[in-house]
C-alpha positions, 0 to 999 in steps of 0.5 A: 593605715595609721602612723603606728602601723607598717605596710608590707611592701609585698601584699600591702597588709597593715602590720603592728609597728612591733612586727618584724615580718608581715603577719599575712605573707611573712615578708620582711618588713625592714627595708634592705640596707647595707646593714642587712646580713649577706650570705657571702659574709659567713658562707664557707668558701668550700660550700660556695664552690661546691654549690656552684658546681652543682648549680652549673648542671643547669637542666639536670637540676631542673629535671631533678627538682620537677620529677623527684624533689617536688613530688616528695615535697608535696607528700611532706606538706600533705603529711604536715598539714594533717599531723604537724601543729603550729608553733603557737602551742609553745610559748615564746617559740614563735618569737624566737623564729622571728628573731632568728629570721630577722638576725639572718636578714631572711627575705621572708619568714619560713613556714615552721611546723612542730611534730611529735615523732617516734623517731630520734628527735631532729629538725630539718628543712625542705622546700625551695628559696621561695617556700621553705619549710622548717620542721622541729620535733616537739621534744627539742622545744621542750628540752632546749633553752632559748639560746639552744633553740636560737642555735637550732633555728639559726642552723636551719635558716642558714640552709634557707639563706644559703639556697641548700634545700634542693640539693639537700632534698636530692641527697636525702632521696639518694640516701634512701636508694631512689635511682635518678635514672627512673625519672630523668628520661634515660640520662642513666650516666648522670646519677653517679656524677651527681652523687659524687658532687653531692657528697663533696658538697653536703658536708661543707654545707653544714659548716655554713649552716653552723656559722648561721647557728652561731650568728643567731644565738651569739655564743659558741657554747650554746651551739655545742650545747644544741648539738648535745641536745640533738644527740640526746634531748635529755642531756643536762643543760651546759652552763658557760662556766662548765662548758669549755672548748677543751671539754668538747672532745670528751663529750663528743668523742663518739661523734667525730663529725660533730666534734669537727663542726663544733671546733669550726664554730669556736674558730669562726667565733674568734675571727674578724669576720664574725666580729664584723657581723656582730657589729653590723647586727648591733647597728641594724637593731639600733637603726630599727629602734630609730625607724619606728613610728613611736619615740622609744623614750616618750612613746609619742607618735613620730614620722618614720624618718625622724631621727629626733622625736618632735615631742621630747626632742631625744635622739632615736639612735 
């Protein structure tokens, strides 16, 4: 491996120095430090508490995963392998995927598929913590600008980082009217308790993912614009000058849930917690520029750990 390559700590594949994630296995190539974004820095407390209740069901969660969720996911993956297509079809989209995953400090790059559907345009996530899959309707990629797409991808990756996938899959199964009791070996009294716990949590989980959306794009206006596109992909682009918080009620008055979530995003964008996150991400990007095998000024090769270029002498931070 040359000095201009980065070795993947998981599969030992040699990667070009500009890669954020391993091009073979998708592992994050940046060592974890105290500048890596942690879930507890943006997770809503209500989401954390409700998720803890669901996870405390222990063996029930395991049985649900084995007998209901995994068979459904296998069918989804089989369908995507036949009908989904690569993100490379859309110029720049693959780069946006990597940028958002890097911003949120995901341990590995999720699989991302693009689909063409006759259903309303949408994006969703399924799988588990070790093998998450994000699916995006091609109409959204064509309709949204780069920051709106960062917002969309950040939301889905927020679910990945928050370990939401198992319970989101279960909530979707329940919504479709599939009874748990048919697969859980006679545990006929648990389905209602599980359903109530899911109802208490599913709404709160979206607020956490919305915060990840803001972190990924850096602008609450773009989060609001992304929601507008989801509701109507042909919606006009919303410029910063035309899009003000007080205008939200008019545009989203027929969707009170979205209105509440957007207001929460604007509120979080003004918080000290969000300011600290923005500062941390900025520092991490500076350090990443420093710890590459080439000088960012003269482009000469240098040791990864060198904070000053041995050729031109300039600081790399």
